Backbone bond lengths (Angstrom), bond angles and torsions (degrees), N, CA, C in turn:
res aa  C-N    CA-C-N  psi(-1)  N-CA   C-N-CA  omega(-1)  CA-C   N-CA-C  phi
1 X - - - 1.460 - - 1.529 108.96 -
2 X 1.325 116.31 130.28 1.459 121.78 -179.49 1.525 108.64 -123.37
3 X 1.333 115.80 126.71 1.455 121.25 -179.60 1.520 110.32 -128.85
4 X 1.339 116.89 129.35 1.454 120.20 170.60 1.521 109.14 -77.11
5 X 1.336 115.47 142.98 1.466 121.66 -177.09 1.521 108.69 -123.81
6 X 1.335 119.04 116.95 1.455 120.11 -179.93 1.533 111.57 -70.05
7 X 1.327 116.25 136.83 1.463 122.09 172.47 1.523 107.55 -139.36
8 X 1.313 116.13 169.32 1.459 120.71 179.22 1.526 112.11 -69.00
9 X 1.338 117.13 -12.35 1.464 122.34 179.76 1.523 111.53 -100.81
10 X 1.334 116.73 6.76 1.457 121.30 -173.80 1.515 109.47 108.34
11 X 1.318 117.56 172.99 1.463 119.17 -176.79 1.524 113.33 -70.40
12 X 1.331 114.70 136.04 1.447 121.06 166.54 1.526 106.67 -96.82
13 X 1.324 116.59 -176.11 1.477 118.34 -177.47 1.522 110.61 -148.64
14 X 1.319 115.41 130.84 1.457 121.94 175.72 1.517 110.15 -105.46
15 X 1.319 116.37 127.20 1.453 122.56 172.64 1.520 106.84 -110.75
16 X 1.326 115.72 114.01 1.464 121.30 -168.53 1.528 110.90 -108.89
17 X 1.318 115.04 129.59 1.467 122.75 172.49 1.517 106.47 -110.99
18 X 1.317 117.21 106.52 1.460 121.82 -168.21 1.529 112.76 -88.75
19 X 1.321 114.75 139.78 1.457 121.24 170.18 1.527 108.59 -85.53
20 X 1.322 116.57 147.89 1.463 120.16 -179.08 1.526 111.02 -66.12
21 X 1.321 116.47 -38.88 1.461 121.66 -179.67 1.531 107.53 -136.79
22 X 1.331 117.97 77.18 1.466 121.03 -169.06 1.522 114.17 -70.81
23 X 1.335 114.16 143.52 1.463 121.77 172.45 1.512 111.44 -96.03
24 X 1.341 116.30 -25.13 1.456 121.68 -177.70 1.517 108.09 -164.29
25 X 1.324 115.07 167.23 1.459 121.88 174.63 1.526 108.35 -112.04
26 X 1.318 115.84 130.86 1.461 122.50 178.34 1.524 107.59 -106.43
27 X 1.320 116.10 113.21 1.475 123.31 -175.33 1.524 108.09 -103.68
28 X 1.333 117.01 117.24 1.459 121.99 -172.39 1.527 111.66 -121.18
29 X 1.323 115.98 135.64 1.457 122.20 175.20 1.514 111.48 -106.89
30 X 1.314 115.64 159.99 1.476 121.19 -177.85 1.524 111.29 -96.61
31 X 1.327 115.10 176.03 1.450 121.16 -179.78 1.517 112.89 -86.67
32 X 1.338 115.23 178.68 1.459 120.85 -178.93 1.519 111.98 -78.04
33 X 1.327 116.88 -17.28 1.456 119.65 -177.23 1.506 114.37 -110.16
34 X 1.327 117.90 8.46 1.458 120.16 -178.24 1.509 110.55 -163.84
35 X 1.324 116.09 -177.33 1.450 120.83 -175.58 1.510 112.62 -116.51
36 X 1.324 114.69 -158.99 1.460 120.24 -175.68 1.525 112.43 -76.37
37 X 1.338 116.98 -3.95 1.453 120.16 177.32 1.514 113.79 -84.51
38 X 1.337 117.83 4.98 1.468 120.71 176.42 1.524 109.64 -54.16
39 X 1.318 116.11 144.86 1.463 120.67 -172.12 1.520 113.06 -57.77
40 X 1.340 117.64 -41.29 1.458 118.85 -177.71 1.526 111.82 -71.50
41 X 1.340 117.48 -39.40 1.457 120.32 177.18 1.530 110.91 -64.49
42 X 1.323 115.86 -41.24 1.465 120.20 178.98 1.524 111.03 -64.68
43 X 1.326 116.43 -42.05 1.459 120.15 179.53 1.525 111.34 -60.72
44 X 1.317 116.89 -41.16 1.464 119.97 179.16 1.526 111.31 -67.24
45 X 1.330 116.41 -39.90 1.466 119.94 179.49 1.525 111.36 -64.42
46 X 1.311 116.63 -31.61 1.461 120.60 179.88 1.525 112.37 -81.83
47 X 1.328 117.23 -28.68 1.462 121.61 -170.96 1.529 114.03 -95.81
48 X 1.326 117.34 -43.82 1.456 120.59 -169.16 1.536 115.12 -66.61
49 X 1.349 119.30 -35.89 1.474 117.32 -179.15 1.524 114.17 -56.20
50 X 1.313 117.68 -33.70 1.464 120.50 179.15 1.522 112.08 -67.58
51 X 1.334 116.49 -15.61 1.464 121.32 -179.90 1.525 111.55 -107.05
52 X 1.331 116.78 14.14 1.450 120.44 173.79 1.507 116.00 92.63
53 X 1.350 117.66 18.20 1.458 120.48 -179.40 1.524 110.27 -123.99
54 X 1.315 116.12 115.83 1.461 120.44 173.19 1.524 108.88 -73.39
55 X 1.323 117.18 135.25 1.462 122.10 -178.72 1.520 109.39 -112.19
56 X 1.327 115.89 126.63 1.466 122.26 176.36 1.526 108.04 -117.85
57 X 1.338 116.37 108.06 1.473 120.57 177.51 1.530 108.24 -91.95
58 X 1.323 115.35 128.98 1.463 120.77 -173.38 1.522 111.34 -109.32
59 X 1.330 115.44 124.77 1.467 121.21 172.38 1.519 108.85 -93.90
60 X 1.306 115.29 122.55 1.456 120.82 178.74 1.536 110.88 -63.60
61 X 1.342 118.18 153.03 1.470 120.90 -178.57 1.526 114.29 -53.95
62 X 1.330 117.82 -37.06 1.463 119.35 -179.43 1.522 111.04 -63.15
63 X 1.319 115.87 -35.10 1.464 120.16 -179.53 1.531 110.65 -74.01
64 X 1.340 116.62 -41.51 1.462 120.83 178.08 1.526 110.29 -61.59
65 X 1.338 116.55 -34.81 1.456 121.66 -179.23 1.531 112.68 -75.72
66 X 1.325 117.52 -4.56 1.459 120.82 177.58 1.510 114.97 85.23
67 X 1.343 117.27 11.51 1.467 119.93 178.84 1.527 109.64 -76.97
68 X 1.331 115.44 152.25 1.454 120.31 -175.65 1.520 113.63 -100.41
69 X 1.329 116.59 -13.97 1.464 120.22 -177.11 1.519 108.83 -118.51
70 X 1.312 116.21 126.99 1.459 121.07 -179.65 1.526 110.69 -71.22
71 X 1.334 118.07 148.36 1.460 120.89 175.86 1.523 111.06 -75.44
72 X 1.317 115.76 -177.84 1.459 121.43 179.98 1.536 110.63 -67.64
73 X 1.345 116.98 160.02 1.463 120.35 -177.07 1.525 114.52 -52.40
74 X 1.335 117.77 -38.05 1.466 119.30 -178.19 1.522 111.17 -60.85
75 X 1.326 116.92 -38.51 1.466 120.14 178.88 1.517 111.20 -70.23
76 X 1.321 117.12 -35.20 1.465 120.05 176.56 1.531 110.21 -62.94
77 X 1.326 115.85 -39.85 1.467 119.49 178.12 1.526 111.33 -63.80
78 X 1.332 116.51 -39.10 1.464 120.49 178.78 1.528 110.39 -62.96
79 X 1.327 116.14 -48.31 1.464 120.60 -179.99 1.515 112.70 -60.87
80 X 1.319 116.15 -32.16 1.467 122.33 179.51 1.527 111.13 -77.14
81 X 1.329 115.40 -50.13 1.471 119.93 -177.61 1.527 111.55 -61.68
82 X 1.328 116.99 -38.55 1.458 119.36 -176.69 1.524 112.54 -74.60
83 X 1.328 116.32 -12.18 1.465 120.09 173.34 1.521 111.68 -88.76
84 X 1.326 117.31 -10.00 1.458 121.17 -175.14 1.524 113.73 -58.06
85 X 1.351 120.37 -40.65 1.468 118.33 178.86 1.525 113.11 -60.49
86 X 1.338 117.10 -37.09 1.462 119.52 178.13 1.519 111.14 -66.58
87 X 1.322 116.06 -37.45 1.464 119.60 177.88 1.528 110.34 -69.27
88 X 1.340 116.55 -38.13 1.461 120.12 177.19 1.526 111.32 -62.31
89 X 1.334 116.27 -39.06 1.468 119.83 176.50 1.526 110.50 -62.21
90 X 1.336 115.19 -41.54 1.461 119.84 177.99 1.526 110.98 -62.81
91 X 1.319 116.29 -42.92 1.467 120.61 -178.12 1.523 111.27 -68.35
92 X 1.324 116.83 -34.27 1.476 121.29 176.56 1.526 111.56 51.11
93 X 1.330 115.78 47.09 1.458 120.76 177.06 1.513 115.39 94.54
94 X 1.321 117.60 -9.87 1.463 120.52 177.77 1.533 110.03 -74.10
95 X 1.338 117.85 155.90 1.471 120.01 175.50 1.525 111.28 -61.35
96 X 1.329 114.98 154.44 1.457 122.00 -178.29 1.523 110.16 -118.38
97 X 1.322 115.47 131.90 1.463 122.55 170.84 1.511 107.23 -112.13
98 X 1.335 117.45 130.54 1.461 120.48 178.80 1.524 109.45 -110.80
99 X 1.311 115.81 151.97 1.452 119.47 179.64 1.509 111.81 -179.03
100 X 1.315 114.91 -166.64 1.454 120.13 179.99 1.506 110.44 160.31
101 X 1.323 114.22 -177.21 1.456 118.59 177.85 1.517 110.20 -111.07
102 X 1.319 116.18 140.39 1.450 124.24 175.99 1.532 112.05 54.57
103 X 1.333 117.88 -116.52 1.467 120.05 179.76 1.520 111.63 -58.34
104 X 1.329 116.62 -33.53 1.457 120.32 177.22 1.516 112.31 -64.94
105 X 1.320 117.22 -33.22 1.465 121.13 176.14 1.519 110.45 -68.32
106 X 1.326 117.10 -38.05 1.467 120.44 177.43 1.520 110.67 -63.09
107 X 1.324 116.77 -44.69 1.464 120.80 178.56 1.530 109.90 -59.12
108 X 1.328 116.13 -46.01 1.458 120.26 -178.83 1.522 111.43 -60.41
109 X 1.318 117.17 -42.65 1.460 120.47 179.58 1.528 111.67 -64.67
110 X 1.325 116.28 -41.72 1.464 119.59 -177.84 1.525 112.76 -67.13
111 X 1.320 117.37 -26.08 1.470 120.86 -171.65 1.526 113.82 -113.31
112 X 1.317 118.67 -5.86 1.466 121.87 -171.14 1.520 112.88 -55.49
113 X 1.312 117.60 -49.35 1.457 120.01 -176.36 1.525 111.56 -66.69
114 X 1.328 116.55 -42.18 1.465 119.81 -179.50 1.525 111.58 -62.28
115 X 1.339 116.87 -32.35 1.460 121.13 -177.21 1.527 112.34 -90.32
116 X 1.328 116.72 1.34 1.462 119.77 177.60 1.507 114.78 71.22
117 X 1.337 116.76 29.52 1.464 120.45 -178.53 1.524 111.07 -67.83
118 X 1.333 115.30 148.01 1.457 121.44 178.13 1.520 112.20 -87.66
119 X 1.337 117.27 -20.65 1.464 122.02 -178.62 1.525 108.23 -165.87
120 X 1.340 114.96 167.52 1.470 121.49 -178.26 1.525 109.09 -131.79
121 X 1.335 116.06 136.97 1.463 122.86 175.51 1.521 109.24 -114.89
122 X 1.331 116.95 125.23 1.460 121.64 179.54 1.522 109.67 -119.76
123 X 1.315 116.36 117.54 1.452 122.22 175.54 1.527 107.66 -105.55
124 X 1.331 116.79 116.93 1.466 121.67 -179.63 1.525 111.23 56.08
125 X 1.337 116.05 59.18 1.462 119.89 177.98 1.530 109.00 -64.23
126 X 1.355 118.09 126.52 1.470 120.43 -178.17 1.530 110.63 -81.40
127 X 1.312 116.11 86.09 1.459 121.45 -174.57 1.525 112.59 -58.65
128 X 1.323 115.93 -34.12 1.471 121.17 177.98 1.519 108.95 -158.03
129 X 1.334 118.80 159.60 1.463 119.45 173.42 1.529 109.64 -63.02
130 X 1.338 118.05 150.37 1.468 120.11 -179.59 1.524 111.89 -54.72
131 X 1.301 116.07 130.58 1.456 121.53 177.70 1.514 114.63 78.16
132 X 1.333 117.78 5.42 1.469 120.32 -178.26 1.534 110.75 -130.71
133 X 1.320 117.54 64.37 1.467 119.54 -177.99 1.515 113.56 -61.86
134 X 1.333 117.31 -19.94 1.469 119.73 179.59 1.531 111.96 -70.95
135 X 1.349 116.97 -18.97 1.466 121.46 -179.58 1.529 109.53 -93.40
136 X 1.316 116.10 58.77 1.467 121.19 -172.95 1.530 112.02 -71.90
137 X 1.330 114.32 142.55 1.469 121.18 174.52 1.530 110.56 -107.31
138 X 1.309 116.03 26.84 1.454 121.22 -178.60 1.521 111.34 -56.26
139 X 1.327 117.88 -37.64 1.462 120.47 -178.00 1.523 111.18 -58.81
140 X 1.334 117.33 -36.42 1.467 120.05 177.75 1.524 110.60 -65.83
141 X 1.313 116.27 -44.82 1.465 120.64 -178.58 1.526 110.91 -61.43
142 X 1.324 116.83 -34.00 1.459 120.92 -177.30 1.524 112.78 -91.55
143 X 1.330 117.54 3.10 1.462 120.23 -179.77 1.525 113.64 -64.64
144 X 1.340 120.40 -45.14 1.462 119.34 -178.49 1.528 111.76 -62.58
145 X 1.312 115.45 143.16 1.463 120.65 176.41 1.525 111.19 -97.71
146 X 1.319 116.53 3.76 1.470 122.26 178.96 1.521 108.84 -105.34
147 X 1.333 118.49 166.64 1.468 120.48 -179.87 1.527 112.20 -59.24
148 X 1.329 115.07 141.99 1.462 120.73 179.28 1.524 109.46 -131.39
149 X 1.316 115.53 142.14 1.462 122.46 176.03 1.523 108.01 -117.84
150 X 1.332 116.37 131.15 1.462 122.52 177.76 1.519 108.81 -118.90
151 X 1.325 117.16 123.70 1.464 122.25 172.46 1.521 107.29 -107.00
152 X 1.336 116.10 118.20 1.459 120.38 -169.11 1.522 111.42 -136.57
153 X 1.325 116.33 131.52 1.454 120.96 177.41 1.511 112.19 -72.20
154 X 1.330 116.62 153.03 1.465 119.23 178.43 1.523 112.68 -90.34
155 X 1.373 116.22 6.64 1.472 120.49 170.65 1.533 110.77 -117.97
156 X 1.316 117.36 17.55 1.461 121.20 -175.83 1.528 110.18 -74.80
157 X 1.328 117.11 117.84 1.469 121.02 -178.77 1.521 112.10 -73.97
158 X 1.328 117.61 -9.49 1.465 121.30 175.04 1.532 111.09 -90.89
159 X 1.313 116.48 9.24 1.461 122.16 -177.66 1.506 109.94 122.87
160 X 1.313 117.00 124.76 1.462 121.78 -178.78 1.525 110.19 -85.36
161 X 1.326 114.68 171.44 1.463 119.34 175.29 1.527 110.58 -57.51
162 X 1.322 116.95 -41.13 1.464 120.58 179.29 1.519 111.76 -64.04
163 X 1.334 116.27 -38.62 1.474 119.92 177.58 1.526 110.76 -60.73
164 X 1.326 115.80 -44.83 1.466 119.66 -178.71 1.522 110.42 -67.28
165 X 1.319 117.05 -43.80 1.473 119.96 179.41 1.521 110.65 -60.03
166 X 1.324 116.63 -40.39 1.462 120.01 179.95 1.528 111.47 -65.97
167 X 1.330 116.76 -40.98 1.462 119.92 -176.51 1.522 112.72 -74.47
168 X 1.320 118.10 -36.06 1.470 118.04 -178.39 1.516 111.65 -77.09
169 X 1.336 117.52 -21.00 1.450 120.33 176.35 1.520 112.78 57.56
170 X 1.328 115.63 -121.07 1.463 121.19 -175.75 1.519 112.76 -94.85
171 X 1.309 118.04 17.51 1.460 121.26 -179.52 1.527 108.53 -72.27
172 X 1.323 116.04 96.66 1.455 121.35 -167.43 1.527 113.98 -75.43
173 X 1.330 118.34 -11.76 1.466 118.81 -178.97 1.525 112.29 -78.85
174 X 1.343 117.69 -9.98 1.463 122.25 -179.68 1.523 109.43 -110.89
175 X 1.328 115.81 122.56 1.461 121.91 177.05 1.525 108.60 -107.73
176 X 1.320 116.98 131.58 1.462 121.76 -179.12 1.523 109.24 -112.79
177 X 1.340 115.53 128.33 1.460 121.51 175.37 1.536 107.90 -114.20
178 X 1.323 118.42 112.46 1.466 120.55 177.77 1.525 111.11 -69.76
179 X 1.321 115.38 143.51 1.457 121.49 174.82 1.529 106.94 -114.01
180 X 1.341 117.94 99.15 1.464 121.53 -173.57 1.522 112.75 -58.24
181 X 1.332 115.99 129.84 1.450 121.99 175.25 1.513 115.84 80.66
182 X 1.336 118.43 -2.45 1.470 120.54 -173.84 1.521 112.03 -91.05
183 X 1.333 115.42 145.22 1.462 121.26 174.79 1.532 109.52 -95.96
184 X 1.332 117.07 -164.42 1.458 120.26 -176.16 1.530 112.29 -65.22
185 X 1.314 116.92 -26.68 1.465 121.18 178.05 1.523 112.10 -90.79
186 X 1.311 117.21 6.59 1.460 124.17 -175.75 1.534 111.58 65.18
187 X 1.324 116.57 24.41 1.457 120.72 175.10 1.522 109.28 -91.07
188 X 1.341 115.29 147.59 1.451 120.62 -178.28 1.522 110.49 -121.27
189 X 1.330 114.66 157.58 1.452 120.84 176.13 1.527 110.53 -80.56
190 X 1.321 115.52 162.57 1.464 119.50 177.58 1.521 111.24 -60.26
191 X 1.337 115.95 -28.69 1.465 120.55 -178.70 1.527 112.95 -89.62
192 X 1.319 117.46 -0.47 1.464 120.98 -176.73 1.526 111.13 -68.78
193 X 1.337 116.93 153.74 1.469 119.84 -179.41 1.527 113.42 -66.74
194 X 1.339 117.49 -24.33 1.455 121.92 178.42 1.518 110.35 -112.93
195 X 1.311 116.89 145.15 1.452 122.72 171.45 1.533 108.66 -94.13
196 X 1.325 116.45 172.81 1.463 119.99 -176.66 1.527 111.43 -57.10
197 X 1.325 116.81 -41.45 1.470 119.35 -179.40 1.525 111.01 -66.84
198 X 1.347 116.76 -31.03 1.454 119.96 178.78 1.526 110.94 -70.96
199 X 1.340 116.05 -36.53 1.463 120.47 177.05 1.520 109.75 -62.66
200 X 1.339 116.26 -46.49 1.463 120.35 178.97 1.528 110.71 -59.46
201 X 1.322 116.35 -41.40 1.459 120.46 179.89 1.525 111.31 -66.13
202 X 1.331 117.05 -40.22 1.465 120.54 178.71 1.521 110.54 -64.40
203 X 1.325 116.66 -42.95 1.474 120.75 179.81 1.527 110.37 -62.69
204 X 1.320 116.71 -51.07 1.467 119.50 -175.11 1.531 111.79 -67.39
205 X 1.317 116.94 -40.22 1.466 120.05 179.91 1.526 110.83 -66.26
206 X 1.330 116.74 -44.03 1.467 120.98 -178.96 1.516 111.25 -63.39
207 X 1.327 116.37 -43.18 1.464 120.27 -179.48 1.525 110.59 -67.88
208 X 1.316 117.26 -42.61 1.466 120.55 179.40 1.522 111.14 -61.03
209 X 1.322 116.78 -44.13 1.461 120.33 179.32 1.525 111.35 -64.79
210 X 1.329 116.40 -40.95 1.469 120.93 179.45 1.529 110.40 -63.39
211 X 1.317 117.23 -47.68 1.464 120.24 -179.39 1.520 111.44 -65.53
212 X 1.311 116.83 -37.30 1.458 119.58 178.45 1.518 111.09 -62.96
213 X 1.337 117.45 -36.44 1.450 120.88 176.20 1.530 111.49 -68.80
214 X 1.336 116.01 -43.07 1.466 120.13 -178.96 1.521 110.98 -60.52
215 X 1.350 115.62 -39.65 1.470 119.95 -175.21 1.524 113.35 -105.52
216 X 1.318 115.88 21.24 1.474 119.75 178.77 1.528 110.19 -62.55
């Protein structure tokens, strides 16, 4: 199911993969360099409905308009927040999980508490710009007061799983799952310990287990 969502920045778009008997709605945003067809987002949309979670992947207005460069974070937040009523209608009283990959994960973290989310999913959270570890975005990652799951490659130039684990320290509300051999796009080398299908399996299994715990 695909629905256009009006916002002050132009229409956004929800692509919904429905669960037959949903326990919650998982609302996912895309990154600044790609859309909702990213491999990890697609894998979750294909996998989670069978486990009772409806997945709504959201295309930001700039992406729907065919632009190639994402706007500043404040505009991304506007495009996300203004789609919230449509997502609430979809959820129809069910709990909401927010998340996304890269820039979409940042948006989810910044807005999770305001939107009443029960949990946050971060795929390839961009802890810092490449080569600039001093410009940490840790404060954004720690903004939600609800449980958060981060799936992070150990070749990610925006911050590896080890980098995130070191920075969050004892912050127990954030769980980090390393993805061996994966870069920021969750792509692996031919010599990596995991193949593309293994990465997809790790992402979907980790997210399913996390959500099952949250909604136990």
